[in-house]
Backbone of each chain as ProteinMPNN parsed JSONL, in Angstrom:
{"seq_chain_A": "MKMKKKIYYENLENFCGLEYLTLQDAPMYKHSKYGEIIDLPPHEMELLAAKTIIQNKVSIRGKEVKLLRSALDLSLEKFAREFDLASSTVLKWERAANERLSLPNEVVVRLFCAEKLACQISTQYSELIEVVTPTTPILIKAA", "coords_chain_A": {"N_chain_A": [[146.695, 171.618, 176.936], [147.24, 168.265, 176.178], [150.502, 166.727, 176.313], [152.484, 165.043, 173.756], [153.836, 162.02, 173.897], [156.986, 161.096, 173.643], [157.973, 158.022, 172.212], [160.654, 156.082, 172.668], [162.798, 152.856, 172.699], [164.72, 151.143, 174.56], [166.72, 148.873, 176.088], [166.857, 146.736, 178.894], [168.483, 145.824, 181.263], [170.021, 143.423, 183.318], [167.635, 142.752, 184.34], [164.65, 142.82, 186.466], [165.768, 142.1, 188.891], [167.561, 140.538, 187.777], [170.389, 139.114, 186.635], [170.675, 137.883, 184.401], [168.685, 138.445, 182.694], [167.755, 140.313, 180.219], [165.568, 143.175, 179.275], [164.513, 143.829, 176.225], [164.279, 146.14, 173.882], [162.463, 148.244, 175.534], [159.592, 150.426, 176.208], [160.053, 153.478, 176.452], [159.929, 156.749, 177.786], [160.831, 160.27, 178.125], [160.647, 162.637, 180.25], [160.11, 166.045, 181.471], [160.493, 167.08, 184.057], [160.735, 164.287, 185.154], [162.222, 163.26, 184.307], [163.776, 159.967, 182.881], [160.906, 157.428, 181.601], [159.199, 154.36, 182.321], [157.748, 152.666, 180.246], [155.596, 151.008, 180.397], [153.387, 148.501, 182.485], [154.137, 147.797, 185.445], [153.448, 145.174, 186.957], [153.191, 143.982, 184.49], [155.816, 143.478, 183.384], [157.118, 141.89, 185.895], [155.365, 139.924, 184.805], [156.25, 139.366, 182.376], [159.395, 138.552, 183.311], [159.236, 136.479, 184.983], [157.364, 134.233, 183.248], [159.684, 133.726, 181.953], [161.593, 132.555, 183.427], [160.147, 130.057, 184.2], [159.791, 128.72, 181.649], [162.605, 128.633, 180.522], [163.748, 127.01, 181.782], [165.133, 127.843, 184.651], [167.242, 127.848, 187.676], [165.964, 127.773, 190.402], [166.621, 131.025, 192.96], [166.816, 132.085, 195.917], [166.231, 134.775, 194.873], [165.014, 134.39, 192.544], [162.536, 132.874, 193.39], [161.093, 135.601, 195.202], [160.357, 137.009, 193.078], [158.915, 135.401, 191.674], [156.386, 135.259, 193.416], [155.743, 137.872, 193.791], [155.014, 138.067, 190.833], [152.627, 136.622, 190.74], [151.269, 137.587, 192.478], [150.811, 137.016, 195.5], [150.983, 136.971, 198.812], [152.869, 136.11, 201.275], [152.337, 134.489, 203.162], [150.386, 133.675, 201.936], [151.418, 132.234, 199.53], [153.366, 130.665, 200.753], [151.361, 129.015, 201.925], [150.255, 127.499, 199.707], [152.141, 125.455, 199.635], [151.908, 123.691, 202.042], [153.8, 125.075, 204.076], [155.44, 126.802, 206.637], [155.17, 130.456, 206.513], [157.331, 131.866, 207.305], [159.468, 129.739, 206.166], [159.243, 130.296, 203.793], [160.338, 132.84, 203.363], [162.783, 132.766, 204.335], [163.624, 131.319, 202.62], [163.713, 133.901, 200.357], [165.697, 135.408, 201.594], [168.006, 134.334, 201.503], [169.16, 134.879, 198.858], [171.119, 134.018, 197.051], [171.047, 131.36, 196.815], [170.359, 128.65, 195.979], [167.459, 126.655, 196.207], [166.437, 123.853, 197.102], [165.969, 120.453, 195.635], [163.642, 118.975, 196.163], [162.188, 120.899, 196.952], [162.65, 123.099, 194.769], [161.157, 121.688, 192.38], [158.763, 121.398, 192.974], [157.799, 124.287, 193.436], [158.158, 125.156, 190.691], [156.835, 123.869, 189.336], [154.044, 124.409, 190.3], [154.297, 127.104, 189.881], [154.212, 127.035, 186.99], [151.709, 126.281, 186.562], [150.356, 128.618, 187.041], [151.011, 130.511, 185.556], [150.171, 129.793, 183.328], [151.899, 128.468, 182.04], [153.719, 125.973, 179.635], [154.892, 123.412, 180.718], [157.345, 120.438, 181.476], [156.027, 117.314, 182.69], [157.788, 115.395, 183.427], [159.776, 113.442, 184.975], [162.919, 113.218, 184.887], [163.289, 115.631, 183.155], [162.035, 117.718, 184.652], [163.787, 117.946, 186.6], [166.323, 118.844, 185.285], [167.889, 121.37, 185.318], [169.078, 125.029, 184.095], [171.698, 126.917, 184.659], [171.97, 130.197, 183.483], [174.39, 131.402, 181.571], [174.749, 133.492, 179.574], [173.074, 136.157, 178.653], [169.432, 136.123, 178.84], [167.304, 137.039, 176.528], [164.436, 139.323, 176.733], [161.335, 139.695, 174.972], [159.931, 143.064, 174.627], [157.975, 143.704, 173.59]], "CA_chain_A": [[147.021, 170.994, 176.07], [148.301, 167.672, 177.04], [151.864, 166.913, 175.736], [152.413, 164.237, 173.071], [154.807, 161.54, 174.729], [157.782, 160.709, 172.356], [158.647, 156.968, 172.827], [161.661, 155.663, 172.175], [163.056, 152.265, 173.163], [166.129, 150.817, 175.38], [167.125, 147.338, 176.744], [166.652, 147.118, 180.313], [169.429, 144.666, 181.835], [169.067, 142.837, 185.017], [166.007, 142.785, 184.333], [163.845, 142.666, 187.786], [167.232, 142.36, 189.642], [168.059, 138.717, 187.879], [171.45, 139.224, 185.61], [170.792, 136.811, 182.962], [167.768, 138.742, 182.021], [167.673, 141.613, 179.577], [164.22, 142.978, 178.332], [164.758, 144.346, 175.148], [163.606, 147.289, 173.418], [161.492, 148.63, 176.389], [159.361, 151.734, 175.734], [160.687, 154.946, 177.443], [159.753, 158.47, 177.232], [161.184, 161.63, 178.77], [159.245, 163.708, 180.938], [160.972, 167.585, 181.609], [160.724, 166.848, 185.535], [161.261, 162.965, 186.407], [163.79, 162.543, 183.4], [163.103, 158.614, 181.962], [159.751, 156.736, 182.552], [159.32, 153.607, 181.73], [155.957, 152.961, 179.498], [155.171, 149.09, 180.824], [152.957, 148.174, 184.153], [155.683, 147.084, 186.243], [153.061, 143.917, 186.901], [153.077, 143.216, 183.623], [157.015, 143.385, 183.468], [157.585, 140.217, 186.235], [154.844, 138.489, 184.97], [157.913, 138.496, 181.858], [160.55, 137.91, 183.571], [158.431, 134.961, 185.795], [157.256, 133.493, 182.337], [160.451, 133.587, 180.753], [162.569, 131.733, 184.134], [159.97, 128.973, 184.317], [160.042, 128.544, 180.749], [163.795, 128.367, 180.181], [163.994, 126.083, 183.099], [166.005, 128.421, 185.218], [167.343, 127.299, 188.664], [165.182, 128.81, 191.303], [167.167, 130.79, 194.017], [165.487, 133.044, 196.849], [165.649, 136.102, 193.988], [163.594, 133.726, 191.903], [161.196, 133.123, 194.637], [161.009, 136.298, 195.588], [159.85, 138.023, 191.65], [157.778, 134.196, 191.104], [155.791, 135.418, 194.124], [155.324, 139.03, 193.317], [154.113, 138.414, 189.422], [151.402, 135.98, 191.035], [150.056, 138.496, 193.633], [150.634, 136.207, 196.954], [151.712, 137.749, 199.864], [154.183, 135.163, 201.996], [151.29, 133.507, 203.744], [149.135, 132.52, 200.59], [152.642, 131.203, 199.059], [154.044, 129.291, 201.673], [150.097, 128.103, 201.882], [150.3, 126.459, 198.91], [153.027, 124.402, 199.719], [151.722, 123.697, 203.229], [154.541, 125.255, 204.588], [154.883, 128.432, 207.241], [155.932, 131.899, 205.819], [159.15, 132.31, 207.846], [160.211, 129.538, 205.593], [159.756, 130.961, 202.226], [161.414, 134.56, 203.656], [163.709, 132.285, 204.768], [164.3, 131.46, 201.226], [163.861, 134.922, 199.833], [166.516, 136.117, 202.096], [169.167, 133.811, 200.339], [168.768, 135.41, 197.749], [171.499, 133.863, 195.561], [171.53, 130.402, 197.231], [169.243, 127.483, 195.266], [165.91, 125.448, 196.486], [166.717, 122.14, 197.456], [165.521, 119.485, 194.636], [162.059, 119.2, 196.165], [160.978, 122.398, 196.673], [162.585, 123.544, 193.595], [160.481, 121.079, 191.71], [157.042, 122.0, 193.273], [157.646, 125.782, 193.396], [158.427, 125.132, 189.331], [155.169, 123.123, 189.237], [153.22, 125.61, 190.742], [154.52, 128.694, 189.332], [154.023, 126.959, 185.715], [150.116, 125.9, 186.333], [149.484, 129.44, 187.775], [151.325, 131.339, 184.707], [150.022, 129.196, 182.242], [153.286, 127.825, 181.201], [153.802, 124.592, 179.624], [156.102, 122.466, 180.848], [156.812, 118.974, 181.194], [156.033, 116.901, 184.097], [158.353, 114.106, 183.696], [160.826, 114.159, 186.547], [164.013, 113.722, 184.142], [163.169, 116.845, 182.76], [161.784, 118.621, 185.405], [165.133, 118.238, 187.484], [167.412, 119.096, 184.504], [167.718, 123.284, 185.258], [169.856, 125.627, 183.71], [172.166, 127.961, 185.277], [172.351, 131.056, 182.512], [175.643, 131.96, 181.431], [174.41, 134.339, 178.756], [171.848, 137.054, 178.967], [168.238, 135.584, 177.952], [166.475, 137.916, 175.752], [162.937, 138.947, 176.38], [160.98, 140.878, 174.135], [158.881, 144.084, 175.68], [156.314, 143.736, 172.574]], "C_chain_A": [[147.722, 169.357, 176.599], [149.557, 167.268, 175.962], [151.984, 165.245, 174.965], [153.803, 163.385, 173.875], [155.712, 161.314, 173.598], [158.516, 159.782, 172.556], [160.22, 156.189, 171.899], [162.045, 154.132, 173.4], [164.771, 151.676, 173.711], [165.612, 149.243, 175.953], [167.405, 147.62, 178.175], [167.479, 145.832, 180.879], [169.325, 144.443, 183.383], [168.101, 143.495, 185.158], [165.015, 142.175, 186.031], [164.645, 142.044, 188.609], [167.749, 140.976, 189.031], [168.655, 139.14, 186.517], [171.691, 138.918, 184.775], [169.675, 137.464, 182.47], [167.892, 140.162, 181.757], [166.383, 141.744, 178.615], [164.938, 144.156, 177.032], [163.362, 145.215, 174.437], [161.911, 147.616, 174.238], [160.31, 149.727, 176.332], [159.681, 152.6, 176.82], [160.001, 156.123, 176.597], [160.641, 159.516, 178.144], [159.69, 162.534, 179.711], [160.899, 165.012, 181.562], [160.955, 167.369, 183.212], [161.34, 166.11, 186.097], [161.877, 162.507, 185.378], [162.839, 161.15, 182.948], [161.953, 157.884, 183.078], [159.615, 155.501, 181.553], [157.42, 153.339, 181.428], [155.586, 151.367, 180.0], [154.955, 149.347, 181.971], [154.041, 147.475, 184.49], [154.862, 145.589, 186.745], [153.559, 143.13, 185.577], [155.219, 142.792, 182.912], [157.637, 142.304, 184.294], [156.74, 139.504, 185.578], [155.869, 138.008, 183.318], [158.641, 137.917, 181.931], [159.878, 136.365, 184.63], [158.238, 134.228, 184.694], [158.532, 132.987, 182.046], [161.525, 132.597, 181.949], [161.623, 130.75, 184.14], [160.143, 128.047, 182.899], [161.48, 128.263, 179.86], [164.131, 127.578, 181.519], [165.13, 126.759, 183.843], [166.523, 127.735, 186.601], [166.793, 128.086, 189.406], [165.907, 129.037, 192.294], [166.269, 131.631, 194.96], [165.043, 134.576, 196.169], [164.776, 135.266, 193.267], [162.247, 133.899, 192.893], [160.395, 134.224, 194.591], [159.956, 137.029, 194.394], [158.624, 136.906, 191.526], [156.176, 134.661, 192.142], [154.918, 136.472, 193.922], [154.6, 138.758, 191.859], [152.981, 137.5, 189.604], [150.419, 136.553, 192.274], [150.35, 137.656, 194.89], [151.344, 136.889, 197.681], [152.493, 135.901, 200.232], [153.372, 134.205, 202.237], [150.59, 132.514, 202.893], [149.857, 131.716, 200.092], [152.897, 130.329, 199.514], [152.462, 128.342, 201.836], [149.739, 126.489, 201.036], [150.977, 125.024, 198.961], [152.765, 123.396, 201.272], [152.959, 123.886, 204.251], [154.164, 126.739, 205.792], [156.088, 129.213, 206.33], [157.132, 132.417, 205.993], [159.843, 131.28, 206.918], [160.507, 129.463, 204.048], [160.325, 132.529, 202.604], [162.23, 133.947, 204.264], [164.719, 131.971, 203.31], [164.696, 132.47, 200.107], [165.305, 135.595, 200.336], [167.632, 135.796, 201.515], [169.112, 134.077, 199.403], [169.845, 134.681, 196.045], [171.296, 132.024, 195.866], [169.771, 129.604, 196.593], [168.146, 126.755, 195.716], [166.896, 124.483, 196.395], [165.695, 121.525, 196.337], [164.229, 119.856, 194.804], [161.137, 119.717, 195.754], [160.95, 122.803, 195.57], [161.218, 123.092, 192.435], [158.783, 121.67, 192.177], [156.379, 123.439, 193.034], [157.548, 125.795, 191.566], [157.033, 125.083, 189.211], [153.935, 124.097, 188.893], [153.022, 126.804, 189.703], [153.664, 127.936, 187.649], [152.284, 127.335, 185.659], [149.789, 127.35, 186.692], [150.196, 130.754, 186.592], [151.086, 131.004, 183.263], [151.346, 128.887, 181.547], [153.318, 126.425, 180.751], [154.806, 124.088, 179.868], [156.238, 121.044, 181.121], [157.237, 118.621, 182.522], [157.008, 115.402, 184.299], [159.577, 114.266, 184.381], [162.12, 114.078, 186.153], [164.299, 115.482, 183.671], [162.885, 117.723, 184.053], [163.263, 118.899, 186.842], [166.292, 118.464, 186.336], [167.099, 120.584, 184.376], [169.216, 123.741, 184.709], [170.16, 127.071, 184.521], [172.751, 128.86, 184.221], [173.762, 131.612, 182.352], [175.909, 133.168, 180.58], [173.149, 135.101, 178.709], [170.57, 136.39, 178.341], [167.764, 136.964, 177.569], [165.102, 138.058, 175.813], [162.721, 140.112, 175.53], [159.617, 141.494, 174.33], [157.833, 144.091, 174.924], [156.13, 142.677, 172.647]], "O_chain_A": [[148.675, 169.361, 177.378], [149.42, 167.579, 174.779], [151.573, 164.29, 175.624], [154.696, 164.057, 174.39], [155.173, 161.339, 172.491], [159.641, 160.018, 172.995], [160.475, 155.954, 170.718], [161.728, 154.168, 174.589], [165.802, 151.928, 173.088], [164.505, 148.738, 176.136], [168.07, 148.575, 178.576], [166.864, 144.766, 180.854], [168.764, 145.057, 184.29], [167.757, 144.469, 185.826], [164.962, 140.993, 186.369], [164.023, 141.183, 189.232], [168.378, 140.259, 189.81], [167.991, 139.442, 185.526], [172.659, 139.299, 184.117], [169.49, 136.953, 181.365], [168.07, 141.045, 182.596], [166.065, 141.022, 177.67], [165.732, 145.082, 177.193], [162.141, 145.059, 174.442], [160.767, 147.39, 173.843], [160.275, 149.346, 177.502], [159.526, 152.314, 178.007], [159.695, 156.333, 175.423], [161.121, 158.919, 179.107], [158.488, 162.797, 179.692], [162.077, 164.823, 181.868], [162.078, 167.763, 183.526], [162.143, 166.311, 187.007], [162.161, 161.309, 185.392], [161.628, 161.156, 182.729], [161.888, 157.745, 184.3], [159.833, 155.542, 180.342], [156.389, 153.639, 182.03], [155.08, 150.85, 179.004], [155.671, 150.058, 182.676], [154.708, 146.683, 183.825], [155.684, 144.699, 186.963], [154.126, 142.038, 185.539], [155.558, 141.911, 182.121], [158.571, 141.687, 183.784], [157.042, 138.311, 185.541], [156.176, 136.849, 183.039], [158.949, 136.965, 181.214], [160.503, 135.306, 184.68], [158.942, 133.222, 184.793], [158.596, 131.772, 181.863], [162.31, 131.853, 181.361], [162.402, 129.803, 184.029], [160.542, 126.884, 182.949], [161.468, 127.773, 178.732], [165.116, 127.971, 182.145], [166.217, 126.21, 183.666], [165.983, 126.628, 186.6], [167.039, 129.274, 189.198], [166.243, 128.047, 192.944], [165.076, 131.805, 194.714], [164.127, 135.321, 196.518], [163.586, 135.524, 193.448], [161.359, 134.742, 193.024], [159.254, 134.176, 194.13], [158.894, 137.541, 194.747], [157.482, 137.312, 191.312], [155.053, 134.435, 191.69], [153.695, 136.346, 193.855], [153.502, 139.302, 191.749], [152.217, 137.479, 188.64], [149.361, 136.171, 192.775], [149.379, 138.046, 195.539], [152.357, 137.44, 197.25], [152.532, 134.893, 199.527], [153.505, 133.112, 201.687], [150.314, 131.316, 202.953], [149.483, 130.547, 199.989], [152.793, 129.204, 199.026], [152.485, 127.112, 201.856], [149.353, 125.348, 201.289], [150.599, 123.928, 198.549], [153.497, 122.428, 201.475], [153.166, 123.052, 205.133], [153.15, 127.435, 205.843], [157.158, 128.92, 205.795], [157.826, 133.128, 205.266], [160.975, 131.681, 206.647], [161.387, 128.948, 203.357], [160.734, 133.211, 201.664], [162.697, 134.709, 205.11], [165.89, 132.222, 203.028], [165.538, 132.278, 199.23], [165.976, 136.249, 199.538], [168.337, 136.666, 201.004], [168.925, 133.066, 198.726], [169.632, 134.722, 194.833], [171.464, 131.384, 194.828], [168.595, 129.932, 196.751], [168.249, 125.735, 195.036], [167.926, 124.409, 195.725], [164.628, 122.115, 196.165], [163.617, 120.667, 194.11], [160.144, 119.604, 195.035], [159.883, 123.013, 194.995], [160.505, 123.893, 191.832], [157.951, 122.278, 191.504], [155.249, 123.783, 192.685], [156.712, 126.598, 191.151], [156.241, 126.008, 189.032], [153.255, 124.406, 187.914], [152.083, 127.24, 189.036], [152.578, 128.396, 187.298], [151.72, 128.233, 185.033], [148.561, 127.429, 186.664], [149.864, 131.917, 186.82], [151.535, 131.588, 182.277], [151.569, 129.223, 180.383], [152.899, 125.613, 181.577], [155.775, 124.329, 179.148], [155.212, 120.375, 181.003], [158.117, 119.069, 183.257], [156.864, 114.563, 185.189], [160.294, 115.261, 184.27], [162.855, 114.768, 186.86], [165.261, 116.226, 183.859], [163.796, 118.491, 184.362], [163.466, 119.799, 187.656], [167.391, 118.118, 186.77], [166.282, 121.038, 183.576], [170.246, 123.077, 184.821], [169.387, 127.958, 184.882], [173.899, 128.588, 183.87], [174.152, 132.369, 183.241], [176.945, 133.824, 180.681], [172.115, 134.434, 178.74], [170.724, 136.085, 177.158], [167.877, 137.919, 178.337], [164.39, 137.264, 175.198], [163.428, 141.1, 175.333], [158.529, 140.92, 174.274], [156.748, 144.435, 175.392], [155.13, 142.186, 172.124]]}, "seq_chain_B": "MKYERLLMALELVRSEIILNNFILTKHAWLRMTERNVTRLDIVECVRHGLAFVEEEKFHFVGYDSEGLKLKVICVYNDATLIITVF", "coords_chain_B": {"N_chain_B": [[139.69, 172.584, 203.695], [141.521, 172.483, 201.658], [143.221, 170.156, 202.903], [141.36, 168.403, 203.007], [141.241, 168.0, 200.12], [143.708, 166.995, 199.634], [143.776, 165.103, 200.934], [141.954, 163.492, 199.631], [143.591, 163.36, 197.345], [145.394, 161.796, 198.021], [144.422, 159.468, 198.686], [143.457, 158.587, 196.11], [145.984, 157.884, 194.641], [146.858, 156.186, 196.614], [145.383, 154.037, 196.386], [145.243, 153.492, 193.275], [147.704, 152.627, 193.103], [147.981, 150.332, 194.762], [145.784, 148.89, 193.021], [147.257, 148.358, 191.421], [148.18, 150.243, 189.184], [149.93, 151.833, 187.928], [153.07, 153.331, 186.835], [156.941, 153.565, 186.093], [159.136, 155.421, 187.298], [162.769, 155.384, 185.336], [165.01, 155.666, 186.909], [163.5, 155.206, 189.579], [162.973, 151.856, 188.865], [165.488, 151.249, 188.931], [166.816, 151.68, 191.466], [165.054, 149.858, 192.773], [165.516, 147.234, 191.499], [168.414, 146.866, 192.398], [167.889, 146.972, 195.293], [166.762, 144.754, 195.601], [163.667, 145.119, 195.467], [160.388, 143.995, 195.334], [157.4, 144.872, 192.719], [155.329, 143.936, 194.902], [156.243, 144.517, 196.935], [156.176, 146.942, 197.155], [153.427, 147.586, 196.829], [152.454, 146.66, 198.962], [153.388, 148.2, 201.093], [152.507, 150.982, 200.669], [150.221, 150.147, 201.173], [149.718, 149.704, 203.668], [151.655, 151.343, 204.795], [152.87, 154.924, 206.561], [151.548, 157.585, 205.559], [153.045, 160.987, 203.787], [152.371, 163.806, 202.701], [153.772, 166.065, 200.44], [154.528, 169.002, 199.08], [153.617, 168.72, 195.801], [154.675, 165.814, 196.017], [153.856, 162.604, 197.193], [154.522, 160.396, 199.837], [155.381, 157.378, 200.961], [156.072, 155.605, 203.623], [157.232, 152.107, 205.098], [157.335, 148.915, 205.2], [159.375, 146.296, 203.482], [159.073, 143.11, 202.482], [160.764, 141.679, 203.92], [161.196, 142.7, 206.284], [162.838, 145.541, 206.121], [163.147, 148.337, 205.818], [161.148, 150.309, 203.703], [160.49, 152.938, 201.555], [158.674, 155.031, 199.837], [158.302, 157.416, 197.139], [156.173, 159.045, 195.407], [153.983, 160.85, 192.417], [151.267, 162.632, 190.895], [150.839, 162.289, 187.811], [149.008, 162.956, 185.375], [149.123, 159.826, 185.211], [149.648, 157.686, 187.695], [152.779, 158.232, 189.243], [155.606, 156.523, 190.042], [158.574, 158.009, 191.73], [160.847, 157.278, 193.129], [162.064, 154.682, 194.952], [163.29, 153.681, 198.114]], "CA_chain_B": [[139.425, 172.381, 202.112], [143.002, 172.253, 201.221], [143.608, 169.652, 203.812], [140.362, 167.713, 202.059], [141.362, 167.934, 198.544], [144.953, 166.633, 199.974], [143.157, 163.567, 201.516], [141.511, 162.532, 198.36], [144.076, 163.01, 196.603], [146.527, 160.724, 198.707], [143.929, 157.84, 198.887], [143.255, 158.561, 194.74], [147.595, 157.829, 194.71], [147.092, 154.945, 197.061], [144.038, 153.257, 195.979], [145.816, 153.508, 192.115], [148.926, 151.662, 193.416], [146.966, 149.083, 195.402], [145.252, 148.528, 191.956], [148.426, 148.425, 190.022], [147.712, 151.657, 187.978], [151.29, 152.987, 187.968], [154.269, 153.654, 186.232], [157.925, 153.939, 187.124], [160.888, 156.103, 186.362], [163.41, 154.668, 185.079], [165.438, 155.993, 188.579], [162.499, 153.92, 191.025], [163.278, 150.765, 188.339], [167.435, 150.942, 188.964], [166.678, 151.323, 192.824], [164.368, 148.605, 193.236], [166.652, 146.237, 191.205], [169.617, 147.023, 193.073], [167.764, 146.245, 197.058], [165.584, 143.312, 195.173], [162.407, 145.332, 196.007], [159.09, 143.928, 194.194], [156.149, 145.099, 193.111], [154.12, 143.496, 195.67], [156.834, 145.249, 198.405], [155.38, 148.509, 196.804], [152.018, 147.848, 196.774], [152.56, 146.619, 200.451], [154.068, 149.78, 201.748], [151.809, 151.757, 199.904], [148.792, 149.658, 201.499], [150.037, 149.569, 204.869], [152.574, 152.281, 205.526], [152.342, 155.632, 207.076], [151.882, 158.464, 204.42], [152.867, 162.329, 203.962], [152.353, 165.367, 201.381], [155.253, 167.125, 200.35], [154.258, 169.782, 197.602], [152.936, 167.34, 194.948], [154.731, 164.622, 196.02], [153.199, 161.76, 197.896], [155.47, 159.92, 200.79], [154.727, 156.112, 201.627], [157.085, 155.035, 204.455], [156.722, 151.029, 205.561], [158.58, 147.804, 205.608], [159.484, 145.047, 202.777], [158.522, 141.589, 203.083], [162.267, 141.206, 204.69], [161.377, 143.602, 206.963], [163.5, 146.416, 206.265], [162.311, 149.885, 206.049], [160.885, 150.979, 202.583], [160.042, 154.43, 201.323], [158.466, 154.957, 198.197], [157.601, 158.649, 196.683], [155.027, 159.409, 193.814], [153.67, 161.897, 192.125], [150.337, 161.977, 190.02], [151.019, 163.343, 187.127], [148.356, 161.779, 183.871], [149.09, 158.493, 185.887], [150.251, 157.452, 189.37], [154.043, 157.619, 188.646], [156.568, 156.325, 191.13], [159.898, 158.26, 191.111], [161.882, 156.606, 193.602], [162.071, 153.806, 195.849], [164.9, 153.619, 198.894]], "C_chain_B": [[140.359, 171.581, 201.35], [143.265, 170.922, 201.467], [142.753, 168.296, 202.995], [140.918, 166.974, 200.77], [142.698, 166.654, 198.972], [144.525, 165.072, 200.118], [142.736, 162.985, 200.426], [142.352, 161.96, 197.055], [145.192, 161.747, 197.165], [145.75, 159.224, 198.543], [143.778, 157.412, 197.011], [144.832, 157.562, 194.189], [147.397, 156.215, 195.582], [146.229, 153.747, 196.814], [144.99, 152.719, 194.103], [146.843, 152.27, 192.033], [148.44, 150.442, 193.904], [146.566, 148.092, 194.147], [146.016, 148.13, 190.919], [148.618, 149.149, 188.787], [148.854, 152.222, 188.179], [152.512, 152.436, 186.825], [155.282, 153.809, 187.126], [158.981, 154.532, 186.278], [162.245, 154.909, 186.029], [164.964, 153.972, 186.447], [164.856, 154.515, 189.372], [163.179, 152.748, 190.256], [164.525, 150.415, 189.002], [167.28, 150.265, 190.72], [165.754, 150.211, 193.308], [165.161, 147.474, 192.5], [167.797, 146.203, 192.534], [169.02, 146.679, 194.811], [166.975, 145.415, 196.906], [164.286, 144.014, 196.041], [161.217, 144.723, 194.654], [158.078, 144.764, 194.469], [155.029, 145.129, 194.094], [154.886, 144.254, 197.081], [156.037, 146.669, 198.261], [154.363, 148.732, 196.972], [151.607, 147.324, 198.407], [152.723, 147.987, 201.395], [153.492, 150.605, 201.61], [150.169, 151.596, 200.98], [148.87, 149.998, 202.871], [150.613, 150.523, 205.667], [151.995, 153.764, 205.933], [152.694, 156.727, 205.303], [152.052, 159.733, 204.345], [152.655, 163.132, 202.511], [153.389, 165.734, 201.31], [155.097, 167.931, 199.201], [153.372, 168.768, 196.772], [153.422, 166.37, 194.703], [153.912, 163.786, 197.552], [154.672, 160.611, 198.58], [154.778, 158.58, 200.958], [155.733, 155.508, 202.661], [156.137, 153.707, 204.864], [157.969, 150.171, 205.143], [158.828, 146.968, 204.251], [158.578, 143.952, 203.045], [159.321, 141.539, 204.017], [162.017, 142.196, 205.904], [162.019, 144.938, 206.83], [162.835, 147.81, 205.328], [162.422, 150.368, 204.71], [160.326, 152.68, 202.415], [159.792, 154.528, 199.417], [157.89, 156.501, 197.811], [157.2, 158.686, 195.502], [154.494, 160.558, 193.646], [152.01, 161.173, 191.3], [150.502, 162.735, 189.223], [150.505, 162.177, 185.657], [147.961, 160.487, 184.676], [149.457, 158.374, 187.156], [151.689, 157.182, 188.626], [155.039, 157.647, 189.966], [157.619, 156.809, 190.766], [160.48, 157.576, 191.476], [161.043, 155.846, 194.525], [163.247, 153.731, 196.757], [164.448, 153.13, 200.19]], "O_chain_B": [[140.229, 170.545, 200.697], [143.564, 170.261, 200.472], [143.366, 167.364, 202.475], [140.999, 165.774, 200.51], [142.549, 165.494, 198.589], [144.943, 164.111, 199.472], [143.167, 161.853, 200.206], [142.215, 161.03, 196.26], [145.633, 160.887, 196.402], [146.301, 158.143, 198.337], [143.935, 156.261, 196.602], [144.693, 156.623, 193.405], [147.84, 155.194, 195.057], [146.542, 152.592, 197.105], [145.266, 151.531, 193.935], [146.857, 151.31, 191.263], [148.614, 149.457, 193.187], [146.848, 146.894, 194.111], [145.663, 147.685, 189.826], [149.071, 148.781, 187.703], [148.773, 153.328, 188.714], [152.65, 151.367, 186.231], [155.163, 154.051, 188.327], [159.475, 154.31, 185.173], [162.432, 153.807, 186.545], [165.519, 152.912, 186.735], [165.346, 153.417, 189.633], [164.169, 152.391, 190.894], [164.622, 149.345, 189.604], [167.467, 149.129, 191.155], [165.944, 149.771, 194.442], [165.462, 146.609, 193.323], [167.757, 145.414, 193.477], [169.831, 146.109, 195.541], [166.3, 145.088, 197.882], [163.936, 143.543, 197.123], [161.246, 144.97, 193.448], [157.726, 145.279, 195.53], [154.11, 145.943, 194.186], [154.244, 144.515, 198.099], [155.436, 147.281, 199.144], [154.001, 149.872, 197.265], [150.531, 147.626, 198.924], [152.004, 148.466, 202.271], [153.723, 151.453, 202.471], [149.37, 152.454, 201.358], [147.933, 150.687, 203.274], [150.35, 150.697, 206.857], [150.797, 153.96, 205.726], [153.543, 156.652, 204.414], [151.077, 160.212, 204.926], [152.912, 162.698, 201.388], [154.073, 165.73, 202.333], [155.621, 167.462, 198.191], [152.471, 168.111, 197.293], [153.159, 165.741, 193.679], [153.547, 164.312, 198.604], [155.586, 160.179, 197.878], [153.557, 158.625, 201.102], [156.313, 154.586, 202.086], [154.914, 153.761, 204.994], [159.119, 150.508, 204.862], [157.744, 147.218, 203.725], [157.545, 143.961, 203.715], [158.825, 141.351, 205.128], [163.061, 142.394, 206.525], [161.576, 145.657, 207.726], [162.15, 147.882, 204.307], [163.502, 150.829, 204.34], [159.817, 153.353, 203.311], [160.386, 154.255, 198.374], [156.804, 156.713, 198.35], [157.91, 158.347, 194.555], [154.456, 161.358, 194.58], [151.653, 160.006, 191.143], [150.405, 163.928, 189.511], [151.073, 161.22, 185.131], [146.798, 160.11, 184.817], [149.551, 159.479, 187.69], [151.887, 156.332, 187.758], [155.185, 158.606, 190.723], [158.041, 156.445, 189.668], [161.006, 156.848, 190.634], [159.879, 156.058, 194.866], [164.328, 153.713, 196.167], [165.262, 152.929, 201.091]]}, "name": "protein", "num_of_chains": 2, "seq": "MKMKKKIYYENLENFCGLEYLTLQDAPMYKHSKYGEIIDLPPHEMELLAAKTIIQNKVSIRGKEVKLLRSALDLSLEKFAREFDLASSTVLKWERAANERLSLPNEVVVRLFCAEKLACQISTQYSELIEVVTPTTPILIKAAMKYERLLMALELVRSEIILNNFILTKHAWLRMTERNVTRLDIVECVRHGLAFVEEEKFHFVGYDSEGLKLKVICVYNDATLIITVF"}
């Protein structure tokens, strides 16, 4: 007989490795052998984080690039090709995890990801360059 | 016969991960956060890495996108479950 999962909810801080993201009420359950299990598909979690980055105009650093690329399911080569760049350039961005991209790169990455993630953002230049460095956690609802 | 079954189970787990049909333990999630490993790194490690079986656990050894060694350990328990990543 299959055991029924007893679901409880917990906040996940540093969501997707980003210090300013907290996933609220992530569904979890306990397994007798393997401990706590997150009852959400990882791809869904990455999409939630990626959409939050774009919608909240968060500045894009190497860490964000890596997460956005993963959420979009694009290899280094495919992602780089979208911007007519070499994959080594994107790898360099990602390795500099805490370094912000240059303004032109940040703008094109933001526009590309917004389109792929179906996020509505303004294409006005003055609004595109206006980014936020979060000082308080951004809360994402899991459900 | 046992070997063939193991091989089939290994291929099942591999394809489930490649198709994103897996879940994570909180421990694996925290390790991913610490090491800056994404879901795509796991998928690529499982797709191209070496695999071996130890009791009911499946080990995959490969590299992440930054070229660093990555090890993924999982089990099949109703669904594919990743126990840890390091």
